[in-house]
N, CA, C and O atoms as a GROMACS GRO file, in nm:
protein
  568
    1ALA      N    1   9.663   5.530   4.757
    1ALA     CA    2   9.748   5.618   4.838
    1ALA      C    3   9.846   5.692   4.748
    1ALA      O    4   9.875   5.810   4.771
    2MET      N    5   9.898   5.623   4.646
    2MET     CA    6   9.995   5.688   4.559
    2MET      C    7   9.928   5.799   4.478
    2MET      O    8   9.986   5.905   4.455
    3ALA      N    9   9.807   5.774   4.434
    3ALA     CA   10   9.735   5.877   4.358
    3ALA      C   11   9.711   6.000   4.446
    3ALA      O   12   9.714   6.112   4.397
    4ARG      N   13   9.687   5.977   4.574
    4ARG     CA   14   9.665   6.091   4.666
    4ARG      C   15   9.788   6.180   4.672
    4ARG      O   16   9.776   6.302   4.679
    5LYS      N   17   9.906   6.119   4.670
    5LYS     CA   18  10.030   6.198   4.669
    5LYS      C   19  10.035   6.287   4.546
    5LYS      O   20  10.074   6.404   4.554
    6VAL      N   21   9.996   6.231   4.433
    6VAL     CA   22  10.000   6.306   4.308
    6VAL      C   23   9.903   6.424   4.316
    6VAL      O   24   9.936   6.536   4.279
    7ILE      N   25   9.783   6.396   4.364
    7ILE     CA   26   9.681   6.500   4.373
    7ILE      C   27   9.725   6.610   4.469
    7ILE      O   28   9.707   6.729   4.442
    8ALA      N   29   9.784   6.570   4.582
    8ALA     CA   30   9.834   6.668   4.680
    8ALA      C   31   9.943   6.755   4.617
    8ALA      O   32   9.948   6.876   4.642
    9ALA      N   33  10.028   6.694   4.537
    9ALA     CA   34  10.139   6.768   4.474
    9ALA      C   35  10.087   6.868   4.371
    9ALA      O   36  10.154   6.967   4.341
   10CYS      N   37   9.969   6.843   4.318
   10CYS     CA   38   9.908   6.934   4.219
   10CYS      C   39   9.815   7.032   4.290
   10CYS      O   40   9.704   7.058   4.244
   11ASP      N   41   9.860   7.086   4.401
   11ASP     CA   42   9.781   7.183   4.479
   11ASP      C   43   9.645   7.128   4.520
   11ASP      O   44   9.548   7.203   4.532
   12GLY      N   45   9.638   6.998   4.540
   12GLY     CA   46   9.517   6.939   4.595
   12GLY      C   47   9.408   6.906   4.495
   12GLY      O   48   9.301   6.860   4.534
   13GLY      N   49   9.434   6.928   4.366
   13GLY     CA   50   9.332   6.893   4.267
   13GLY      C   51   9.391   6.871   4.130
   13GLY      O   52   9.483   6.942   4.090
   14VAL      N   53   9.339   6.773   4.058
   14VAL     CA   54   9.389   6.746   3.923
   14VAL      C   55   9.281   6.762   3.816
   14VAL      O   56   9.306   6.736   3.698
   15ARG      N   57   9.161   6.804   3.856
   15ARG     CA   58   9.054   6.816   3.757
   15ARG      C   59   9.096   6.910   3.645
   15ARG      O   60   9.135   7.025   3.670
   16GLY      N   61   9.088   6.861   3.521
   16GLY     CA   62   9.123   6.944   3.406
   16GLY      C   63   9.273   6.959   3.382
   16GLY      O   64   9.314   7.022   3.285
   17LYS      N   65   9.354   6.900   3.470
   17LYS     CA   66   9.500   6.908   3.451
   17LYS      C   67   9.549   6.781   3.383
   17LYS      O   68   9.485   6.676   3.388
   18THR      N   69   9.665   6.794   3.319
   18THR     CA   70   9.729   6.677   3.259
   18THR      C   71   9.839   6.629   3.353
   18THR      O   72   9.917   6.708   3.405
   19VAL      N   73   9.843   6.499   3.374
   19VAL     CA   74   9.948   6.438   3.456
   19VAL      C   75  10.026   6.341   3.367
   19VAL      O   76   9.966   6.262   3.294
   20ALA      N   77  10.159   6.348   3.374
   20ALA     CA   78  10.245   6.261   3.293
   20ALA      C   79  10.289   6.141   3.377
   20ALA      O   80  10.344   6.158   3.486
   21LEU      N   81  10.266   6.022   3.326
   21LEU     CA   82  10.306   5.900   3.397
   21LEU      C   83  10.418   5.832   3.320
   21LEU      O   84  10.404   5.802   3.201
   22LEU      N   85  10.530   5.807   3.387
   22LEU     CA   86  10.640   5.733   3.325
   22LEU      C   87  10.646   5.594   3.388
   22LEU      O   88  10.670   5.579   3.508
   23GLY      N   89  10.624   5.495   3.304
   23GLY     CA   90  10.625   5.357   3.352
   23GLY      C   91  10.485   5.308   3.381
   23GLY      O   92  10.413   5.369   3.460
   24LEU      N   93  10.447   5.200   3.317
   24LEU     CA   94  10.314   5.143   3.337
   24LEU      C   95  10.321   4.998   3.384
   24LEU      O   96  10.226   4.946   3.441
   25THR      N   97  10.434   4.934   3.359
   25THR     CA   98  10.446   4.791   3.388
   25THR      C   99  10.470   4.766   3.536
   25THR      O  100  10.502   4.857   3.613
   26PHE      N  101  10.452   4.640   3.574
   26PHE     CA  102  10.466   4.597   3.712
   26PHE      C  103  10.608   4.622   3.762
   26PHE      O  104  10.628   4.658   3.878
   27LYS      N  105  10.708   4.602   3.675
   27LYS     CA  106  10.849   4.628   3.710
   27LYS      C  107  10.923   4.658   3.580
   27LYS      O  108  10.868   4.639   3.472
   28PRO      N  109  11.048   4.705   3.590
   28PRO     CA  110  11.122   4.736   3.466
   28PRO      C  111  11.153   4.610   3.385
   28PRO      O  112  11.148   4.498   3.436
   29ASN      N  113  11.186   4.632   3.258
   29ASN     CA  114  11.234   4.525   3.168
   29ASN      C  115  11.134   4.413   3.147
   29ASN      O  116  11.170   4.297   3.132
   30THR      N  117  11.007   4.449   3.146
   30THR     CA  118  10.902   4.353   3.117
   30THR      C  119  10.786   4.430   3.053
   30THR      O  120  10.780   4.552   3.064
   31ASP      N  121  10.695   4.357   2.988
   31ASP     CA  122  10.573   4.425   2.942
   31ASP      C  123  10.456   4.381   3.028
   31ASP      O  124  10.340   4.403   2.993
   32ASP      N  125  10.486   4.317   3.142
   32ASP     CA  126  10.382   4.259   3.228
   32ASP      C  127  10.305   4.368   3.301
   32ASP      O  128  10.362   4.448   3.375
   33MET      N  129  10.175   4.370   3.281
   33MET     CA  130  10.089   4.469   3.346
   33MET      C  131  10.015   4.413   3.466
   33MET      O  132   9.951   4.488   3.540
   34ARG      N  133  10.022   4.280   3.487
   34ARG     CA  134   9.945   4.222   3.598
   34ARG      C  135   9.994   4.280   3.730
   34ARG      O  136  10.115   4.287   3.754
   35ASP      N  137   9.902   4.319   3.814
   35ASP     CA  138   9.935   4.375   3.946
   35ASP      C  139  10.017   4.503   3.938
   35ASP      O  140  10.080   4.542   4.036
   36SER      N  141  10.018   4.568   3.824
   36SER     CA  142  10.095   4.692   3.814
   36SER      C  143  10.029   4.801   3.898
   36SER      O  144   9.908   4.820   3.893
   37PRO      N  145  10.111   4.874   3.975
   37PRO     CA  146  10.054   4.985   4.053
   37PRO      C  147   9.994   5.094   3.964
   37PRO      O  148   9.911   5.173   4.008
   38ALA      N  149  10.038   5.096   3.838
   38ALA     CA  150   9.987   5.199   3.746
   38ALA      C  151   9.836   5.189   3.730
   38ALA      O  152   9.769   5.291   3.711
   39ILE      N  153   9.782   5.068   3.739
   39ILE     CA  154   9.639   5.051   3.711
   39ILE      C  155   9.554   5.129   3.811
   39ILE      O  156   9.463   5.202   3.772
   40SER      N  157   9.584   5.114   3.940
   40SER     CA  158   9.503   5.186   4.040
   40SER      C  159   9.533   5.335   4.038
   40SER      O  160   9.444   5.417   4.063
   41ILE      N  161   9.658   5.372   4.007
   41ILE     CA  162   9.693   5.514   4.000
   41ILE      C  163   9.616   5.581   3.885
   41ILE      O  164   9.558   5.688   3.903
   42VAL      N  165   9.617   5.517   3.769
   42VAL     CA  166   9.546   5.571   3.653
   42VAL      C  167   9.398   5.586   3.684
   42VAL      O  168   9.339   5.691   3.658
   43THR      N  169   9.339   5.482   3.740
   43THR     CA  170   9.195   5.485   3.769
   43THR      C  171   9.162   5.598   3.866
   43THR      O  172   9.067   5.673   3.844
   44ALA      N  173   9.240   5.610   3.972
   44ALA     CA  174   9.213   5.713   4.073
   44ALA      C  175   9.231   5.854   4.016
   44ALA      O  176   9.152   5.943   4.045
   45LEU      N  177   9.335   5.873   3.936
   45LEU     CA  178   9.358   6.006   3.878
   45LEU      C  179   9.249   6.041   3.777
   45LEU      O  180   9.205   6.156   3.770
   46GLN      N  181   9.206   5.942   3.699
   46GLN     CA  182   9.097   5.968   3.604
   46GLN      C  183   8.969   6.000   3.679
   46GLN      O  184   8.894   6.090   3.640
   47ASP      N  185   8.943   5.928   3.787
   47ASP     CA  186   8.823   5.955   3.868
   47ASP      C  187   8.826   6.097   3.924
   47ASP      O  188   8.722   6.160   3.943
   48ALA      N  189   8.948   6.146   3.951
   48ALA     CA  190   8.964   6.281   4.007
   48ALA      C  191   8.961   6.389   3.899
   48ALA      O  192   8.971   6.508   3.928
   49GLY      N  193   8.949   6.346   3.772
   49GLY     CA  194   8.933   6.443   3.664
   49GLY      C  195   9.058   6.477   3.586
   49GLY      O  196   9.058   6.571   3.507
   50ALA      N  197   9.166   6.400   3.607
   50ALA     CA  198   9.291   6.430   3.536
   50ALA      C  199   9.288   6.372   3.395
   50ALA      O  200   9.225   6.270   3.368
   51LYS      N  201   9.360   6.442   3.306
   51LYS     CA  202   9.392   6.385   3.174
   51LYS      C  203   9.531   6.324   3.189
   51LYS      O  204   9.617   6.382   3.257
   52LEU      N  205   9.555   6.211   3.127
   52LEU     CA  206   9.681   6.142   3.150
   52LEU      C  207   9.760   6.120   3.022
   52LEU      O  208   9.707   6.075   2.921
   53ASN      N  209   9.887   6.155   3.029
   53ASN     CA  210   9.985   6.117   2.927
   53ASN      C  211  10.067   6.003   2.986
   53ASN      O  212  10.098   6.005   3.105
   54ALA      N  213  10.102   5.904   2.906
   54ALA     CA  214  10.179   5.792   2.959
   54ALA      C  215  10.284   5.746   2.860
   54ALA      O  216  10.265   5.752   2.738
   55PHE      N  217  10.395   5.700   2.915
   55PHE     CA  218  10.499   5.639   2.834
   55PHE      C  219  10.562   5.524   2.911
   55PHE      O  220  10.591   5.536   3.030
   56ASP      N  221  10.582   5.413   2.842
   56ASP     CA  222  10.655   5.300   2.898
   56ASP      C  223  10.740   5.240   2.787
   56ASP      O  224  10.691   5.222   2.675
   57PRO      N  225  10.868   5.208   2.815
   57PRO     CA  226  10.955   5.159   2.708
   57PRO      C  227  10.907   5.030   2.642
   57PRO      O  228  10.930   5.010   2.523
   58GLN      N  229  10.840   4.942   2.718
   58GLN     CA  230  10.796   4.815   2.659
   58GLN      C  231  10.649   4.785   2.680
   58GLN      O  232  10.593   4.698   2.612
   59GLY      N  233  10.584   4.854   2.773
   59GLY     CA  234  10.454   4.807   2.818
   59GLY      C  235  10.332   4.866   2.751
   59GLY      O  236  10.220   4.836   2.793
   60MET      N  237  10.349   4.948   2.648
   60MET     CA  238  10.231   5.020   2.601
   60MET      C  239  10.129   4.932   2.530
   60MET      O  240  10.008   4.956   2.540
   61GLU      N  241  10.177   4.831   2.459
   61GLU     CA  242  10.081   4.740   2.394
   61GLU      C  243   9.994   4.672   2.499
   61GLU      O  244   9.871   4.671   2.489
   62GLN      N  245  10.060   4.614   2.600
   62GLN     CA  246   9.986   4.547   2.707
   62GLN      C  247   9.898   4.645   2.784
   62GLN      O  248   9.785   4.614   2.819
   63ALA      N  249   9.952   4.763   2.808
   63ALA     CA  250   9.877   4.862   2.887
   63ALA      C  251   9.744   4.895   2.821
   63ALA      O  252   9.644   4.918   2.889
   64ARG      N  253   9.743   4.896   2.690
   64ARG     CA  254   9.618   4.928   2.618
   64ARG      C  255   9.507   4.829   2.651
   64ARG      O  256   9.389   4.862   2.642
   65LEU      N  257   9.544   4.708   2.690
   65LEU     CA  258   9.443   4.607   2.725
   65LEU      C  259   9.382   4.636   2.862
   65LEU      O  260   9.270   4.594   2.892
   66TYR      N  261   9.458   4.707   2.945
   66TYR     CA  262   9.414   4.731   3.083
   66TYR      C  263   9.362   4.873   3.106
   66TYR      O  264   9.274   4.895   3.189
   67LEU      N  265   9.417   4.967   3.031
   67LEU     CA  266   9.393   5.109   3.062
   67LEU      C  267   9.340   5.181   2.939
   67LEU      O  268   9.397   5.170   2.831
   68GLU      N  269   9.232   5.256   2.956
   68GLU     CA  270   9.181   5.333   2.843
   68GLU      C  271   9.182   5.482   2.874
   68GLU      O  272   9.204   5.524   2.987
   69ASN      N  273   9.158   5.558   2.770
   69ASN     CA  274   9.149   5.704   2.781
   69ASN      C  275   9.278   5.767   2.831
   69ASN      O  276   9.276   5.868   2.901
   70LEU      N  277   9.391   5.708   2.793
   70LEU     CA  278   9.521   5.771   2.818
   70LEU      C  279   9.574   5.818   2.684
   70LEU      O  280   9.538   5.763   2.580
   71THR      N  281   9.659   5.918   2.687
   71THR     CA  282   9.736   5.952   2.568
   71THR      C  283   9.869   5.879   2.578
   71THR      O  284   9.950   5.910   2.666
   72TYR      N  285   9.891   5.782   2.490
   72TYR     CA  286  10.018   5.708   2.492
   72TYR      C  287  10.119   5.787   2.409
   72TYR      O  288  10.094   5.819   2.293
   73CYS      N  289  10.233   5.819   2.469
   73CYS     CA  290  10.330   5.909   2.407
   73CYS      C  291  10.450   5.833   2.352
   73CYS      O  292  10.478   5.720   2.392
   74SER      N  293  10.521   5.899   2.259
   74SER     CA  294  10.631   5.831   2.190
   74SER      C  295  10.756   5.824   2.275
   74SER      O  296  10.840   5.736   2.254
   75ASP      N  297  10.771   5.914   2.371
   75ASP     CA  298  10.887   5.907   2.460
   75ASP      C  299  10.857   5.986   2.588
   75ASP      O  300  10.751   6.047   2.602
   76ALA      N  301  10.953   5.984   2.679
   76ALA     CA  302  10.933   6.046   2.810
   76ALA      C  303  10.910   6.197   2.798
   76ALA      O  304  10.831   6.255   2.872
   77TYR      N  305  10.980   6.259   2.703
   77TYR     CA  306  10.969   6.405   2.693
   77TYR      C  307  10.835   6.447   2.633
   77TYR      O  308  10.775   6.545   2.676
   78ALA      N  309  10.789   6.373   2.533
   78ALA     CA  310  10.656   6.401   2.476
   78ALA      C  311  10.551   6.388   2.586
   78ALA      O  312  10.453   6.463   2.589
   79CYS      N  313  10.572   6.293   2.674
   79CYS     CA  314  10.480   6.268   2.784
   79CYS      C  315  10.469   6.390   2.877
   79CYS      O  316  10.362   6.421   2.928
   80CYS      N  317  10.581   6.457   2.897
   80CYS     CA  318  10.587   6.570   2.991
   80CYS      C  319  10.518   6.696   2.940
   80CYS      O  320  10.478   6.783   3.019
   81GLU      N  321  10.503   6.705   2.810
   81GLU     CA  322  10.459   6.831   2.751
   81GLU      C  323  10.325   6.880   2.807
   81GLU      O  324  10.223   6.814   2.792
   82GLY      N  325  10.328   6.996   2.872
   82GLY     CA  326  10.206   7.058   2.921
   82GLY      C  327  10.148   6.995   3.046
   82GLY      O  328  10.038   7.031   3.088
   83ALA      N  329  10.220   6.901   3.107
   83ALA     CA  330  10.166   6.833   3.225
   83ALA      C  331  10.191   6.914   3.352
   83ALA      O  332  10.292   6.983   3.364
   84SER      N  333  10.098   6.903   3.446
   84SER     CA  334  10.110   6.974   3.574
   84SER      C  335  10.196   6.897   3.673
   84SER      O  336  10.234   6.951   3.777
   85ALA      N  337  10.226   6.772   3.643
   85ALA     CA  338  10.316   6.693   3.728
   85ALA      C  339  10.369   6.576   3.646
   85ALA      O  340  10.301   6.524   3.557
   86LEU      N  341  10.492   6.536   3.679
   86LEU     CA  342  10.552   6.416   3.622
   86LEU      C  343  10.558   6.312   3.732
   86LEU      O  344  10.610   6.339   3.841
   87VAL      N  345  10.505   6.193   3.705
   87VAL     CA  346  10.501   6.087   3.805
   87VAL      C  347  10.582   5.968   3.756
   87VAL      O  348  10.556   5.915   3.648
   88ILE      N  349  10.680   5.927   3.834
   88ILE     CA  350  10.758   5.808   3.799
   88ILE      C  351  10.694   5.688   3.870
   88ILE      O  352  10.695   5.679   3.993
   89VAL      N  353  10.640   5.597   3.789
   89VAL     CA  354  10.564   5.484   3.842
   89VAL      C  355  10.648   5.356   3.843
   89VAL      O  356  10.637   5.275   3.935
   90THR      N  357  10.732   5.338   3.741
   90THR     CA  358  10.816   5.218   3.730
   90THR      C  359  10.960   5.263   3.710
   90THR      O  360  10.986   5.357   3.636
   91GLU      N  361  11.054   5.195   3.777
   91GLU     CA  362  11.192   5.244   3.778
   91GLU      C  363  11.276   5.195   3.660
   91GLU      O  364  11.384   5.139   3.680
   92TRP      N  365  11.226   5.216   3.539
   92TRP     CA  366  11.306   5.187   3.420
   92TRP      C  367  11.436   5.268   3.424
   92TRP      O  368  11.435   5.383   3.467
   93ASP      N  369  11.547   5.208   3.380
   93ASP     CA  370  11.676   5.279   3.379
   93ASP      C  371  11.667   5.409   3.300
   93ASP      O  372  11.727   5.510   3.338
   94ALA      N  373  11.592   5.407   3.190
   94ALA     CA  374  11.582   5.527   3.106
   94ALA      C  375  11.530   5.647   3.186
   94ALA      O  376  11.563   5.761   3.155
   95PHE      N  377  11.448   5.621   3.288
   95PHE     CA  378  11.389   5.730   3.364
   95PHE      C  379  11.486   5.785   3.469
   95PHE      O  380  11.464   5.893   3.524
   96ARG      N  381  11.592   5.709   3.498
   96ARG     CA  382  11.692   5.758   3.594
   96ARG      C  383  11.781   5.865   3.531
   96ARG      O  384  11.848   5.941   3.602
   97ALA      N  385  11.781   5.871   3.399
   97ALA     CA  386  11.875   5.957   3.328
   97ALA      C  387  11.805   6.068   3.250
   97ALA      O  388  11.857   6.115   3.150
   98LEU      N  389  11.689   6.109   3.295
   98LEU     CA  390  11.616   6.215   3.224
   98LEU      C  391  11.693   6.347   3.234
   98LEU      O  392  11.758   6.376   3.334
   99ASP      N  393  11.685   6.425   3.129
   99ASP     CA  394  11.739   6.560   3.129
   99ASP      C  395  11.637   6.648   3.203
   99ASP      O  396  11.538   6.693   3.145
  100LEU      N  397  11.663   6.670   3.331
  100LEU     CA  398  11.563   6.737   3.415
  100LEU      C  399  11.538   6.881   3.372
  100LEU      O  400  11.428   6.934   3.388
  101GLU      N  401  11.641   6.944   3.317
  101GLU     CA  402  11.623   7.081   3.269
  101GLU      C  403  11.520   7.083   3.155
  101GLU      O  404  11.432   7.168   3.149
  102ARG      N  405  11.535   6.986   3.065
  102ARG     CA  406  11.441   6.975   2.952
  102ARG      C  407  11.301   6.940   3.003
  102ARG      O  408  11.202   6.996   2.956
  103VAL      N  409  11.294   6.848   3.099
  103VAL     CA  410  11.166   6.809   3.157
  103VAL      C  411  11.097   6.933   3.216
  103VAL      O  412  10.978   6.955   3.194
  104LYS      N  413  11.174   7.012   3.289
  104LYS     CA  414  11.117   7.129   3.355
  104LYS      C  415  11.060   7.228   3.253
  104LYS      O  416  10.954   7.287   3.275
  105ARG      N  417  11.131   7.245   3.141
  105ARG     CA  418  11.082   7.337   3.037
  105ARG      C  419  10.951   7.288   2.977
  105ARG      O  420  10.865   7.368   2.941
  106LEU      N  421  10.936   7.157   2.965
  106LEU     CA  422  10.817   7.100   2.900
  106LEU      C  423  10.694   7.100   2.991
  106LEU      O  424  10.581   7.116   2.944
  107LEU      N  425  10.717   7.080   3.120
  107LEU     CA  426  10.605   7.071   3.214
  107LEU      C  427  10.536   7.206   3.231
  107LEU      O  428  10.599   7.311   3.219
  108ALA      N  429  10.406   7.202   3.259
  108ALA     CA  430  10.333   7.325   3.291
  108ALA      C  431  10.369   7.372   3.431
  108ALA      O  432  10.364   7.492   3.460
  109ALA      N  433  10.406   7.279   3.518
  109ALA     CA  434  10.449   7.312   3.655
  109ALA      C  435  10.561   7.215   3.691
  109ALA      O  436  10.553   7.096   3.658
  110PRO      N  437  10.667   7.264   3.758
  110PRO     CA  438  10.783   7.178   3.786
  110PRO      C  439  10.760   7.088   3.907
  110PRO      O  440  10.821   7.107   4.012
  111VAL      N  441  10.674   6.991   3.890
  111VAL     CA  442  10.640   6.899   3.999
  111VAL      C  443  10.681   6.759   3.958
  111VAL      O  444  10.639   6.708   3.854
  112LEU      N  445  10.764   6.695   4.042
  112LEU     CA  446  10.809   6.558   4.016
  112LEU      C  447  10.767   6.471   4.133
  112LEU      O  448  10.813   6.490   4.245
  113VAL      N  449  10.680   6.375   4.105
  113VAL     CA  450  10.636   6.280   4.208
  113VAL      C  451  10.706   6.148   4.177
  113VAL      O  452  10.675   6.081   4.078
  114ASP      N  453  10.801   6.112   4.262
  114ASP     CA  454  10.889   5.999   4.237
  114ASP      C  455  10.844   5.882   4.325
  114ASP      O  456  10.888   5.869   4.439
  115LEU      N  457  10.758   5.798   4.270
  115LEU     CA  458  10.702   5.687   4.349
  115LEU      C  459  10.803   5.574   4.367
  115LEU      O  460  10.775   5.479   4.440
  116ARG      N  461  10.919   5.584   4.303
  116ARG     CA  462  11.021   5.481   4.313
  116ARG      C  463  11.150   5.531   4.378
  116ARG      O  464  11.248   5.457   4.386
  117ASN      N  465  11.150   5.656   4.423
  117ASN     CA  466  11.269   5.713   4.490
  117ASN      C  467  11.396   5.693   4.409
  117ASN      O  468  11.500   5.654   4.464
  118ILE      N  469  11.391   5.719   4.278
  118ILE     CA  470  11.511   5.698   4.197
  118ILE      C  471  11.595   5.825   4.186
  118ILE      O  472  11.709   5.821   4.139
  119TYR      N  473  11.540   5.938   4.228
  119TYR     CA  474  11.616   6.063   4.221
  119TYR      C  475  11.662   6.108   4.359
  119TYR      O  476  11.602   6.075   4.461
  120ASP      N  477  11.771   6.185   4.358
  120ASP     CA  478  11.825   6.244   4.480
  120ASP      C  479  11.744   6.371   4.509
  120ASP      O  480  11.745   6.465   4.429
  121PRO      N  481  11.676   6.374   4.623
  121PRO     CA  482  11.587   6.488   4.653
  121PRO      C  483  11.658   6.623   4.646
  121PRO      O  484  11.603   6.720   4.594
  122ALA      N  485  11.781   6.629   4.697
  122ALA     CA  486  11.854   6.756   4.699
  122ALA      C  487  11.880   6.805   4.557
  122ALA      O  488  11.866   6.923   4.526
  123GLU      N  489  11.919   6.712   4.471
  123GLU     CA  490  11.952   6.745   4.332
  123GLU      C  491  11.828   6.798   4.258
  123GLU      O  492  11.834   6.899   4.189
  124VAL      N  493  11.716   6.728   4.275
  124VAL     CA  494  11.594   6.765   4.205
  124VAL      C  495  11.542   6.900   4.256
  124VAL      O  496  11.497   6.985   4.179
  125SER      N  497  11.549   6.918   4.387
  125SER     CA  498  11.504   7.045   4.445
  125SER      C  499  11.593   7.160   4.397
  125SER      O  500  11.545   7.270   4.370
  126ARG      N  501  11.722   7.132   4.386
  126ARG     CA  502  11.817   7.235   4.341
  126ARG      C  503  11.783   7.279   4.198
  126ARG      O  504  11.806   7.394   4.160
  127GLN      N  505  11.730   7.186   4.120
  127GLN     CA  506  11.692   7.219   3.982
  127GLN      C  507  11.558   7.293   3.976
  127GLN      O  508  11.510   7.326   3.868
  128GLY      N  509  11.500   7.318   4.092
  128GLY     CA  510  11.380   7.401   4.096
  128GLY      C  511  11.248   7.325   4.091
  128GLY      O  512  11.143   7.383   4.062
  129PHE      N  513  11.255   7.195   4.118
  129PHE     CA  514  11.132   7.115   4.119
  129PHE      C  515  11.072   7.110   4.258
  129PHE      O  516  11.143   7.115   4.358
  130THR      N  517  10.941   7.100   4.263
  130THR     CA  518  10.875   7.051   4.383
  130THR      C  519  10.886   6.900   4.375
  130THR      O  520  10.835   6.838   4.281
  131TYR      N  521  10.951   6.839   4.474
  131TYR     CA  522  10.983   6.696   4.466
  131TYR      C  523  10.910   6.621   4.576
  131TYR      O  524  10.922   6.654   4.694
  132VAL      N  525  10.835   6.520   4.536
  132VAL     CA  526  10.762   6.438   4.632
  132VAL      C  527  10.811   6.295   4.615
  132VAL      O  528  10.806   6.239   4.506
  133SER      N  529  10.860   6.237   4.725
  133SER     CA  530  10.904   6.097   4.718
  133SER      C  531  10.826   6.017   4.821
  133SER      O  532  10.736   6.070   4.887
  134ILE      N  533  10.861   5.892   4.834
  134ILE     CA  534  10.784   5.802   4.920
  134ILE      C  535  10.861   5.775   5.049
  134ILE      O  536  10.969   5.716   5.046
  135GLY      N  537  10.806   5.818   5.161
  135GLY     CA  538  10.855   5.775   5.291
  135GLY      C  539  11.003   5.791   5.315
  135GLY      O  540  11.067   5.699   5.366
  136ARG      N  541  11.061   5.905   5.278
  136ARG     CA  542  11.200   5.926   5.317
  136ARG      C  543  11.222   6.074   5.341
  136ARG      O  544  11.143   6.158   5.297
  137GLN      N  545  11.329   6.105   5.410
  137GLN     CA  546  11.359   6.244   5.443
  137GLN      C  547  11.407   6.318   5.319
  137GLN      O  548  11.464   6.257   5.228
  138GLY      N  549  11.386   6.447   5.316
  138GLY     CA  550  11.450   6.526   5.212
  138GLY      C  551  11.356   6.570   5.101
  138GLY      O  552  11.375   6.676   5.041
  139GLY      N  553  11.255   6.489   5.073
  139GLY     CA  554  11.155   6.533   4.977
  139GLY      C  555  11.038   6.587   5.056
  139GLY      O  556  11.034   6.569   5.178
  140ASP      N  557  10.945   6.652   4.992
  140ASP     CA  558  10.824   6.692   5.063
  140ASP      C  559  10.742   6.567   5.085
  140ASP      O  560  10.707   6.498   4.989
  141GLU      N  561  10.712   6.537   5.208
  141GLU     CA  562  10.628   6.420   5.233
  141GLU      C  563  10.484   6.457   5.205
  141GLU      O  564  10.436   6.563   5.246
  142ALA      N  565  10.415   6.371   5.135
  142ALA     CA  566  10.274   6.400   5.108
  142ALA      C  567  10.188   6.301   5.186
  142ALA      O  568  10.066   6.306   5.179
   0.00000   0.00000   0.00000
């Protein structure tokens, strides 16, 4: 279901597009990948034809055991470069404090899919993003 939100936010298709994923672990402050929502999201997006960039502050070593054919990036901003959407998968504190102006410049399209509802919809929209959040008012519901 979460991958469907991402695909919908990318004008209904991700084939040939790059999607940036921030956070791969099951929860913040761990490298634990077991039961991580990222696994099904990655699989579904890859099945739909997306290329994936990913960054996680601690989980990338573990993620490599579970997930293949991703570009693992050195930081959140490298992850955004050229992507058609930025997807927040795990609510690491570092992702709450992103420089959204910089993110917007790096992305191919200003689309932010916030699967953890860590951003204020009004603020993100004001910065010119298409903002998709989960089950709350104020963002575009997908």
